[in-house]
N, CA, C, O and the ligand as a Tripos MOL2 file, in Angstrom:
@<TRIPOS>MOLECULE
protein
  237   235    60     0     0
PROTEIN
NO_CHARGES

@<TRIPOS>ATOM
      1 N         169.6060  219.5840  -86.3550 N.3       1 MET1
      2 CA        169.0220  218.8870  -84.9770 C.3       1 MET1
      3 C         169.8830  218.1930  -84.1940 C.2       1 MET1
      4 O         170.4870  217.2560  -84.7150 O.2       1 MET1
      5 N         170.0970  218.4950  -82.8720 N.am      2 SER2
      6 CA        171.0340  217.9490  -82.1410 C.3       2 SER2
      7 C         170.6020  216.7940  -81.2150 C.2       2 SER2
      8 O         169.4350  216.8330  -80.8240 O.2       2 SER2
      9 N         171.3450  215.8160  -80.8280 N.am      3 VAL3
     10 CA        171.0180  214.6620  -80.2290 C.3       3 VAL3
     11 C         170.7140  215.0370  -78.7440 C.2       3 VAL3
     12 O         171.1900  216.0280  -78.1910 O.2       3 VAL3
     13 N         169.8450  214.1140  -78.1400 N.am      4 ASP4
     14 CA        169.3410  214.3470  -76.8180 C.3       4 ASP4
     15 C         170.4780  214.0580  -75.9520 C.2       4 ASP4
     16 O         171.0940  213.0050  -76.1210 O.2       4 ASP4
     17 N         170.8240  214.8890  -75.0320 N.am      5 PRO5
     18 CA        172.2060  214.7060  -74.2000 C.3       5 PRO5
     19 C         172.0080  213.6180  -73.4620 C.2       5 PRO5
     20 O         172.9980  212.9040  -73.3070 O.2       5 PRO5
     21 N         170.7910  213.2120  -72.8510 N.am      6 GLN6
     22 CA        170.7170  211.9260  -72.1440 C.3       6 GLN6
     23 C         170.9350  210.7750  -73.0870 C.2       6 GLN6
     24 O         171.4850  209.7580  -72.6640 O.2       6 GLN6
     25 N         170.5550  210.8660  -74.2980 N.am      7 LEU7
     26 CA        170.8750  209.5580  -75.1450 C.3       7 LEU7
     27 C         172.3720  209.6020  -75.3870 C.2       7 LEU7
     28 O         173.0200  208.5570  -75.4500 O.2       7 LEU7
     29 N         172.9990  210.9430  -75.5400 N.am      8 LEU8
     30 CA        174.3170  210.9300  -75.8320 C.3       8 LEU8
     31 C         175.1590  210.1950  -74.9410 C.2       8 LEU8
     32 O         176.1450  209.5700  -75.3320 O.2       8 LEU8
     33 N         174.6960  210.2740  -73.4530 N.am      9 GLU9
     34 CA        175.5060  209.8230  -72.3120 C.3       9 GLU9
     35 C         175.4560  208.2660  -72.4650 C.2       9 GLU9
     36 O         176.4920  207.6960  -72.1210 O.2       9 GLU9
     37 N         174.3920  207.4450  -72.9400 N.am     10 ILE10
     38 CA        174.4160  206.0230  -72.7730 C.3      10 ILE10
     39 C         175.0470  205.5760  -74.1530 C.2      10 ILE10
     40 O         175.3260  204.3830  -74.2690 O.2      10 ILE10
     41 N         175.2810  206.3840  -75.1480 N.am     11 LEU11
     42 CA        175.8720  205.9320  -76.5090 C.3      11 LEU11
     43 C         177.3460  205.6230  -76.3680 C.2      11 LEU11
     44 O         178.0420  206.1930  -75.5280 O.2      11 LEU11
     45 N         177.8110  204.7080  -77.2070 N.am     12 ALA12
     46 CA        179.2160  204.5000  -77.2400 C.3      12 ALA12
     47 C         179.5020  204.1100  -78.7280 C.2      12 ALA12
     48 O         178.6640  203.5710  -79.4510 O.2      12 ALA12
     49 N         180.7270  204.4240  -79.0960 N.am     13 CYS13
     50 CA        181.1590  203.9430  -80.5400 C.3      13 CYS13
     51 C         181.1040  202.3920  -80.6280 C.2      13 CYS13
     52 O         181.2310  201.7450  -79.5880 O.2      13 CYS13
     53 N         180.9350  201.8090  -81.7310 N.am     14 PRO14
     54 CA        180.9260  200.6370  -81.8840 C.3      14 PRO14
     55 C         182.3200  200.2120  -82.2630 C.2      14 PRO14
     56 O         182.4210  199.1120  -82.8060 O.2      14 PRO14
     57 N         183.3730  200.8980  -82.0640 N.am     15 CYS15
     58 CA        184.5790  200.5010  -82.3860 C.3      15 CYS15
     59 C         185.1540  199.5350  -81.2550 C.2      15 CYS15
     60 O         184.4310  199.2650  -80.2970 O.2      15 CYS15
     61 N         186.4040  199.0270  -81.3450 N.am     16 ASP16
     62 CA        186.8100  198.0610  -80.3220 C.3      16 ASP16
     63 C         187.0170  198.9020  -78.8190 C.2      16 ASP16
     64 O         186.9190  198.2580  -77.7740 O.2      16 ASP16
     65 N         187.2670  200.1690  -78.7930 N.am     17 GLN17
     66 CA        187.3360  200.6950  -77.6310 C.3      17 GLN17
     67 C         185.9720  201.3140  -76.9040 C.2      17 GLN17
     68 O         185.8500  201.6220  -75.7190 O.2      17 GLN17
     69 N         185.0590  201.3950  -77.8830 N.am     18 HIS18
     70 CA        183.5870  201.4910  -77.2280 C.3      18 HIS18
     71 C         183.7000  202.9220  -76.3050 C.2      18 HIS18
     72 O         183.1980  203.0450  -75.1880 O.2      18 HIS18
     73 N         184.3410  203.7970  -76.9010 N.am     19 ALA19
     74 CA        184.6070  205.2490  -76.3380 C.3      19 ALA19
     75 C         183.1340  206.0260  -76.3260 C.2      19 ALA19
     76 O         182.1320  205.6400  -76.9280 O.2      19 ALA19
     77 N         183.2360  207.0900  -75.5810 N.am     20 PRO20
     78 CA        182.2310  207.8720  -75.5540 C.3      20 PRO20
     79 C         182.2610  208.8300  -76.6980 C.2      20 PRO20
     80 O         183.3350  209.0840  -77.2430 O.2      20 PRO20
     81 N         181.0400  209.4260  -77.1320 N.am     21 LEU21
     82 CA        180.6730  210.2780  -78.5000 C.3      21 LEU21
     83 C         180.5990  211.4840  -77.9850 C.2      21 LEU21
     84 O         180.2390  211.7070  -76.8290 O.2      21 LEU21
     85 N         180.9770  212.4500  -78.9160 N.am     22 GLN22
     86 CA        180.7270  213.8390  -78.6340 C.3      22 GLN22
     87 C         180.1770  214.6230  -79.7960 C.2      22 GLN22
     88 O         180.5880  214.2860  -80.9070 O.2      22 GLN22
     89 N         179.4170  215.4940  -79.7300 N.am     23 PRO23
     90 CA        178.8550  216.2840  -81.0520 C.3      23 PRO23
     91 C         179.8650  216.9160  -81.8740 C.2      23 PRO23
     92 O         180.8410  217.5140  -81.4200 O.2      23 PRO23
     93 N         179.6350  216.7850  -82.9150 N.am     24 ALA24
     94 CA        180.8250  217.1980  -83.9560 C.3      24 ALA24
     95 C         180.1600  217.4370  -85.4180 C.2      24 ALA24
     96 O         179.1630  216.8520  -85.8410 O.2      24 ALA24
     97 N         180.8700  218.3520  -86.0520 N.am     25 ALA25
     98 CA        180.2460  218.4020  -87.6360 C.3      25 ALA25
     99 C         181.2290  217.5890  -88.3500 C.2      25 ALA25
    100 O         182.4500  217.5210  -88.2060 O.2      25 ALA25
    101 N         180.1820  216.7950  -89.4050 N.am     26 ARG26
    102 CA        180.8050  215.9470  -90.4510 C.3      26 ARG26
    103 C         181.5280  216.9040  -91.3690 C.2      26 ARG26
    104 O         181.2150  218.0920  -91.4490 O.2      26 ARG26
    105 N         182.5860  216.3010  -92.1140 N.am     27 PRO27
    106 CA        183.2050  217.0580  -93.1580 C.3      27 PRO27
    107 C         182.1760  217.6580  -94.1450 C.2      27 PRO27
    108 O         182.4790  218.7310  -94.6650 O.2      27 PRO27
    109 N         180.9470  217.0630  -94.4740 N.am     28 ASP28
    110 CA        180.1060  217.6930  -95.4050 C.3      28 ASP28
    111 C         179.2190  218.7810  -94.8960 C.2      28 ASP28
    112 O         178.3440  219.3700  -95.5320 O.2      28 ASP28
    113 N         179.6430  218.9940  -93.4130 N.am     29 GLY29
    114 CA        178.5750  220.1790  -92.6950 C.3      29 GLY29
    115 C         177.6550  219.6250  -92.0100 C.2      29 GLY29
    116 O         177.1410  220.3150  -91.1290 O.2      29 GLY29
    117 N         177.2300  218.3860  -92.1840 N.am     30 GLY30
    118 CA        175.9520  217.8660  -91.4070 C.3      30 GLY30
    119 C         176.3350  217.4480  -90.0250 C.2      30 GLY30
    120 O         177.5050  217.3500  -89.6550 O.2      30 GLY30
    121 N         175.2820  217.2050  -89.2740 N.am     31 PRO31
    122 CA        175.6710  216.9270  -87.9890 C.3      31 PRO31
    123 C         176.1090  215.6070  -87.9300 C.2      31 PRO31
    124 O         175.7700  214.7500  -88.7460 O.2      31 PRO31
    125 N         177.0880  215.3630  -86.6890 N.am     32 GLY32
    126 CA        177.5630  214.0660  -86.4080 C.3      32 GLY32
    127 C         177.9100  213.9170  -85.0050 C.2      32 GLY32
    128 O         177.7990  214.8300  -84.1870 O.2      32 GLY32
    129 N         178.3680  212.6470  -84.7180 N.am     33 LEU33
    130 CA        178.9030  212.3240  -83.4190 C.3      33 LEU33
    131 C         180.3620  211.8150  -83.5790 C.2      33 LEU33
    132 O         180.6040  210.8550  -84.3110 O.2      33 LEU33
    133 N         181.2680  212.4220  -82.9330 N.am     34 ALA34
    134 CA        182.6860  211.9700  -83.0070 C.3      34 ALA34
    135 C         183.0840  211.2190  -82.1070 C.2      34 ALA34
    136 O         182.8600  211.6770  -80.9870 O.2      34 ALA34
    137 N         183.7240  209.9810  -82.1290 N.am     35 CYS35
    138 CA        184.2990  209.1090  -81.1000 C.3      35 CYS35
    139 C         185.5830  209.7760  -80.4950 C.2      35 CYS35
    140 O         186.4770  210.3600  -81.1070 O.2      35 CYS35
    141 N         185.4700  209.5630  -79.2240 N.am     36 THR36
    142 CA        186.7160  210.2400  -78.4890 C.3      36 THR36
    143 C         187.9580  209.3270  -78.4980 C.2      36 THR36
    144 O         189.0490  209.7590  -78.1280 O.2      36 THR36
    145 N         187.7710  207.9740  -78.9540 N.am     37 GLY37
    146 CA        188.7150  207.1440  -79.0770 C.3      37 GLY37
    147 C         189.3360  206.9050  -80.3330 C.2      37 GLY37
    148 O         190.5670  206.8840  -80.3450 O.2      37 GLY37
    149 N         188.6310  206.6950  -81.5340 N.am     38 CYS38
    150 CA        189.0780  206.3860  -82.5680 C.3      38 CYS38
    151 C         188.9380  207.4440  -83.8010 C.2      38 CYS38
    152 O         189.4030  207.3350  -84.9360 O.2      38 CYS38
    153 N         188.2100  208.4340  -83.2790 N.am     39 ALA39
    154 CA        188.0710  209.8440  -84.1050 C.3      39 ALA39
    155 C         187.2230  209.4490  -85.3900 C.2      39 ALA39
    156 O         187.4940  210.0280  -86.4430 O.2      39 ALA39
    157 N         186.4420  208.7120  -85.3700 N.am     40 ARG40
    158 CA        185.3740  208.2560  -86.3710 C.3      40 ARG40
    159 C         184.3260  209.3610  -86.0560 C.2      40 ARG40
    160 O         184.1930  209.8280  -84.9240 O.2      40 ARG40
    161 N         183.5840  209.7510  -87.1380 N.am     41 VAL41
    162 CA        182.6350  210.7880  -87.0640 C.3      41 VAL41
    163 C         181.3440  210.0330  -87.6180 C.2      41 VAL41
    164 O         181.4830  209.5640  -88.7480 O.2      41 VAL41
    165 N         180.1540  209.8500  -87.0200 N.am     42 PHE42
    166 CA        179.0760  209.1330  -87.3310 C.3      42 PHE42
    167 C         178.0460  210.1570  -87.6320 C.2      42 PHE42
    168 O         177.9350  211.1770  -86.9520 O.2      42 PHE42
    169 N         177.1290  209.8250  -88.8750 N.am     43 PRO43
    170 CA        176.0120  210.9730  -89.0910 C.3      43 PRO43
    171 C         174.9380  210.8860  -88.0450 C.2      43 PRO43
    172 O         174.8130  209.8750  -87.3550 O.2      43 PRO43
    173 N         174.2020  211.8840  -87.9270 N.am     44 VAL44
    174 CA        173.0530  212.0570  -87.4250 C.3      44 VAL44
    175 C         171.9540  212.3880  -88.2580 C.2      44 VAL44
    176 O         171.8990  213.4780  -88.8260 O.2      44 VAL44
    177 N         170.8710  211.3180  -88.3940 N.am     45 VAL45
    178 CA        169.9880  211.5470  -89.3930 C.3      45 VAL45
    179 C         168.4710  211.9280  -88.7530 C.2      45 VAL45
    180 O         167.9380  210.9670  -88.1990 O.2      45 VAL45
    181 N         167.8210  212.9820  -88.7460 N.am     46 ASP46
    182 CA        166.7720  213.2010  -88.1430 C.3      46 ASP46
    183 C         166.9900  213.3130  -86.5020 C.2      46 ASP46
    184 O         165.9940  213.1830  -85.7900 O.2      46 ASP46
    185 N         168.0130  213.5030  -86.0260 N.am     47 GLY47
    186 CA        168.2390  213.4250  -84.6870 C.3      47 GLY47
    187 C         168.6260  211.9790  -84.0040 C.2      47 GLY47
    188 O         168.7930  211.7040  -82.8150 O.2      47 GLY47
    189 N         168.7090  211.1670  -85.1560 N.am     48 ILE48
    190 CA        169.0350  209.6950  -84.7430 C.3      48 ILE48
    191 C         170.4700  209.3810  -85.2790 C.2      48 ILE48
    192 O         170.8310  209.4840  -86.4510 O.2      48 ILE48
    193 N         171.2860  208.9440  -84.1230 N.am     49 PRO49
    194 CA        172.8090  208.8030  -84.4610 C.3      49 PRO49
    195 C         172.7960  207.4870  -85.2170 C.2      49 PRO49
    196 O         172.1360  206.5170  -84.8430 O.2      49 PRO49
    197 N         173.5200  207.5030  -86.2440 N.am     50 VAL50
    198 CA        173.6930  206.2940  -87.1110 C.3      50 VAL50
    199 C         175.2610  205.8200  -86.6700 C.2      50 VAL50
    200 O         176.2950  206.3950  -87.0100 O.2      50 VAL50
    201 N         175.1580  204.6940  -85.8750 N.am     51 LEU51
    202 CA        176.3430  204.1610  -85.2470 C.3      51 LEU51
    203 C         176.7710  203.0530  -86.0660 C.2      51 LEU51
    204 O         176.8400  201.9720  -85.4820 O.2      51 LEU51
    205 N         177.0730  203.0810  -87.2870 N.am     52 LEU52
    206 CA        177.5310  201.9520  -87.9920 C.3      52 LEU52
    207 C         178.8950  202.3360  -88.6120 C.2      52 LEU52
    208 O         179.0380  203.3580  -89.2830 O.2      52 LEU52
    209 N         179.9060  201.4440  -88.3460 N.am     53 LEU53
    210 CA        181.1760  201.6480  -88.7010 C.3      53 LEU53
    211 C         181.3250  202.0030  -90.1950 C.2      53 LEU53
    212 O         182.1400  202.8390  -90.5860 O.2      53 LEU53
    213 N         180.4060  201.2510  -91.0900 N.am     54 ASP54
    214 CA        180.2680  201.4730  -92.3810 C.3      54 ASP54
    215 C         179.8740  202.9010  -92.8670 C.2      54 ASP54
    216 O         180.1930  203.3230  -93.9790 O.2      54 ASP54
    217 N         179.2130  203.5590  -92.0220 N.am     55 GLU55
    218 CA        178.4600  204.8440  -92.2540 C.3      55 GLU55
    219 C         179.5350  205.9940  -91.8360 C.2      55 GLU55
    220 O         179.4330  207.1390  -92.2760 O.2      55 GLU55
    221 N         180.5080  205.6190  -91.0070 N.am     56 ALA56
    222 CA        181.4070  206.6200  -90.3270 C.3      56 ALA56
    223 C         182.3760  207.2150  -91.3210 C.2      56 ALA56
    224 O         182.7410  206.6480  -92.3510 O.2      56 ALA56
    225 N         182.7250  208.3090  -90.9500 N.am     57 VAL57
    226 CA        183.8310  208.8660  -91.6910 C.3      57 VAL57
    227 C         185.1140  209.1210  -90.7590 C.2      57 VAL57
    228 O         184.8890  209.2960  -89.5620 O.2      57 VAL57
    229 N         186.1060  209.1470  -91.0990 N.am     58 THR58
    230 CA        187.3980  209.2360  -90.1940 C.3      58 THR58
    231 C         187.9670  210.7690  -90.4340 C.2      58 THR58
    232 O         188.4350  211.1440  -91.5090 O.2      58 THR58
    233 N         187.8540  211.5420  -89.3280 N.am     59 GLY59
    234 CA        188.4140  212.8410  -89.2910 C.3      59 GLY59
    235 C         189.8240  212.8470  -88.9090 C.2      59 GLY59
    236 O         190.4400  213.9100  -88.8360 O.2      59 GLY59
    237 ZN        185.3260  204.7000  -81.8930 Zn       60 ZN60
@<TRIPOS>BOND
     1     1     2 1
     2     2     3 1
     3     3     4 2
     4     3     5 am
     5     5     6 1
     6     6     7 1
     7     7     8 2
     8     7     9 am
     9     9    10 1
    10    10    11 1
    11    11    12 2
    12    11    13 am
    13    13    14 1
    14    14    15 1
    15    15    16 2
    16    15    17 am
    17    17    18 1
    18    18    19 1
    19    19    20 2
    20    19    21 am
    21    21    22 1
    22    22    23 1
    23    23    24 2
    24    23    25 am
    25    25    26 1
    26    26    27 1
    27    27    28 2
    28    27    29 am
    29    29    30 1
    30    30    31 1
    31    31    32 2
    32    31    33 am
    33    33    34 1
    34    34    35 1
    35    35    36 2
    36    35    37 am
    37    37    38 1
    38    38    39 1
    39    39    40 2
    40    39    41 am
    41    41    42 1
    42    42    43 1
    43    43    44 2
    44    43    45 am
    45    45    46 1
    46    46    47 1
    47    47    48 2
    48    47    49 am
    49    49    50 1
    50    50    51 1
    51    51    52 2
    52    51    53 am
    53    53    54 1
    54    54    55 1
    55    55    56 2
    56    55    57 am
    57    57    58 1
    58    58    59 1
    59    59    60 2
    60    59    61 am
    61    61    62 1
    62    62    63 1
    63    63    64 2
    64    63    65 am
    65    65    66 1
    66    66    67 1
    67    67    68 2
    68    67    69 am
    69    69    70 1
    70    70    71 1
    71    71    72 2
    72    71    73 am
    73    73    74 1
    74    74    75 1
    75    75    76 2
    76    75    77 am
    77    77    78 1
    78    78    79 1
    79    79    80 2
    80    79    81 am
    81    81    82 1
    82    82    83 1
    83    83    84 2
    84    83    85 am
    85    85    86 1
    86    86    87 1
    87    87    88 2
    88    87    89 am
    89    89    90 1
    90    90    91 1
    91    91    92 2
    92    91    93 am
    93    93    94 1
    94    94    95 1
    95    95    96 2
    96    95    97 am
    97    97    98 1
    98    98    99 1
    99    99   100 2
   100    99   101 am
   101   101   102 1
   102   102   103 1
   103   103   104 2
   104   103   105 am
   105   105   106 1
   106   106   107 1
   107   107   108 2
   108   107   109 am
   109   109   110 1
   110   110   111 1
   111   111   112 2
   112   111   113 am
   113   113   114 1
   114   114   115 1
   115   115   116 2
   116   115   117 am
   117   117   118 1
   118   118   119 1
   119   119   120 2
   120   119   121 am
   121   121   122 1
   122   122   123 1
   123   123   124 2
   124   123   125 am
   125   125   126 1
   126   126   127 1
   127   127   128 2
   128   127   129 am
   129   129   130 1
   130   130   131 1
   131   131   132 2
   132   131   133 am
   133   133   134 1
   134   134   135 1
   135   135   136 2
   136   135   137 am
   137   137   138 1
   138   138   139 1
   139   139   140 2
   140   139   141 am
   141   141   142 1
   142   142   143 1
   143   143   144 2
   144   143   145 am
   145   145   146 1
   146   146   147 1
   147   147   148 2
   148   147   149 am
   149   149   150 1
   150   150   151 1
   151   151   152 2
   152   151   153 am
   153   153   154 1
   154   154   155 1
   155   155   156 2
   156   155   157 am
   157   157   158 1
   158   158   159 1
   159   159   160 2
   160   159   161 am
   161   161   162 1
   162   162   163 1
   163   163   164 2
   164   163   165 am
   165   165   166 1
   166   166   167 1
   167   167   168 2
   168   167   169 am
   169   169   170 1
   170   170   171 1
   171   171   172 2
   172   171   173 am
   173   173   174 1
   174   174   175 1
   175   175   176 2
   176   175   177 am
   177   177   178 1
   178   178   179 1
   179   179   180 2
   180   179   181 am
   181   181   182 1
   182   182   183 1
   183   183   184 2
   184   183   185 am
   185   185   186 1
   186   186   187 1
   187   187   188 2
   188   187   189 am
   189   189   190 1
   190   190   191 1
   191   191   192 2
   192   191   193 am
   193   193   194 1
   194   194   195 1
   195   195   196 2
   196   195   197 am
   197   197   198 1
   198   198   199 1
   199   199   200 2
   200   199   201 am
   201   201   202 1
   202   202   203 1
   203   203   204 2
   204   203   205 am
   205   205   206 1
   206   206   207 1
   207   207   208 2
   208   207   209 am
   209   209   210 1
   210   210   211 1
   211   211   212 2
   212   211   213 am
   213   213   214 1
   214   214   215 1
   215   215   216 2
   216   215   217 am
   217   217   218 1
   218   218   219 1
   219   219   220 2
   220   219   221 am
   221   221   222 1
   222   222   223 1
   223   223   224 2
   224   223   225 am
   225   225   226 1
   226   226   227 1
   227   227   228 2
   228   227   229 am
   229   229   230 1
   230   230   231 1
   231   231   232 2
   232   231   233 am
   233   233   234 1
   234   234   235 1
   235   235   236 2
@<TRIPOS>SUBSTRUCTURE
     1 MET1         2 RESIDUE 1 A MET
     2 SER2         6 RESIDUE 1 A SER
     3 VAL3        10 RESIDUE 1 A VAL
     4 ASP4        14 RESIDUE 1 A ASP
     5 PRO5        18 RESIDUE 1 A PRO
     6 GLN6        22 RESIDUE 1 A GLN
     7 LEU7        26 RESIDUE 1 A LEU
     8 LEU8        30 RESIDUE 1 A LEU
     9 GLU9        34 RESIDUE 1 A GLU
    10 ILE10       38 RESIDUE 1 A ILE
    11 LEU11       42 RESIDUE 1 A LEU
    12 ALA12       46 RESIDUE 1 A ALA
    13 CYS13       50 RESIDUE 1 A CYS
    14 PRO14       54 RESIDUE 1 A PRO
    15 CYS15       58 RESIDUE 1 A CYS
    16 ASP16       62 RESIDUE 1 A ASP
    17 GLN17       66 RESIDUE 1 A GLN
    18 HIS18       70 RESIDUE 1 A HIS
    19 ALA19       74 RESIDUE 1 A ALA
    20 PRO20       78 RESIDUE 1 A PRO
    21 LEU21       82 RESIDUE 1 A LEU
    22 GLN22       86 RESIDUE 1 A GLN
    23 PRO23       90 RESIDUE 1 A PRO
    24 ALA24       94 RESIDUE 1 A ALA
    25 ALA25       98 RESIDUE 1 A ALA
    26 ARG26      102 RESIDUE 1 A ARG
    27 PRO27      106 RESIDUE 1 A PRO
    28 ASP28      110 RESIDUE 1 A ASP
    29 GLY29      114 RESIDUE 1 A GLY
    30 GLY30      118 RESIDUE 1 A GLY
    31 PRO31      122 RESIDUE 1 A PRO
    32 GLY32      126 RESIDUE 1 A GLY
    33 LEU33      130 RESIDUE 1 A LEU
    34 ALA34      134 RESIDUE 1 A ALA
    35 CYS35      138 RESIDUE 1 A CYS
    36 THR36      142 RESIDUE 1 A THR
    37 GLY37      146 RESIDUE 1 A GLY
    38 CYS38      150 RESIDUE 1 A CYS
    39 ALA39      154 RESIDUE 1 A ALA
    40 ARG40      158 RESIDUE 1 A ARG
    41 VAL41      162 RESIDUE 1 A VAL
    42 PHE42      166 RESIDUE 1 A PHE
    43 PRO43      170 RESIDUE 1 A PRO
    44 VAL44      174 RESIDUE 1 A VAL
    45 VAL45      178 RESIDUE 1 A VAL
    46 ASP46      182 RESIDUE 1 A ASP
    47 GLY47      186 RESIDUE 1 A GLY
    48 ILE48      190 RESIDUE 1 A ILE
    49 PRO49      194 RESIDUE 1 A PRO
    50 VAL50      198 RESIDUE 1 A VAL
    51 LEU51      202 RESIDUE 1 A LEU
    52 LEU52      206 RESIDUE 1 A LEU
    53 LEU53      210 RESIDUE 1 A LEU
    54 ASP54      214 RESIDUE 1 A ASP
    55 GLU55      218 RESIDUE 1 A GLU
    56 ALA56      222 RESIDUE 1 A ALA
    57 VAL57      226 RESIDUE 1 A VAL
    58 THR58      230 RESIDUE 1 A THR
    59 GLY59      234 RESIDUE 1 A GLY
    60 ZN60       237 GROUP 0 **** ****
């Protein structure tokens, strides 16, 4: 399930850079959002982005 593009536009990474996010696959193959600043990849659960630094993986 992908993230609503309009939602994606208003989301930003919780890292210090608050950089935009873009759709990306997680290392485990699940859907994710990659930060364009810090390269963290956040999980997307049932279409809802989980923008928690503790939940992110670094790619
Ligand atoms: Zn970031």
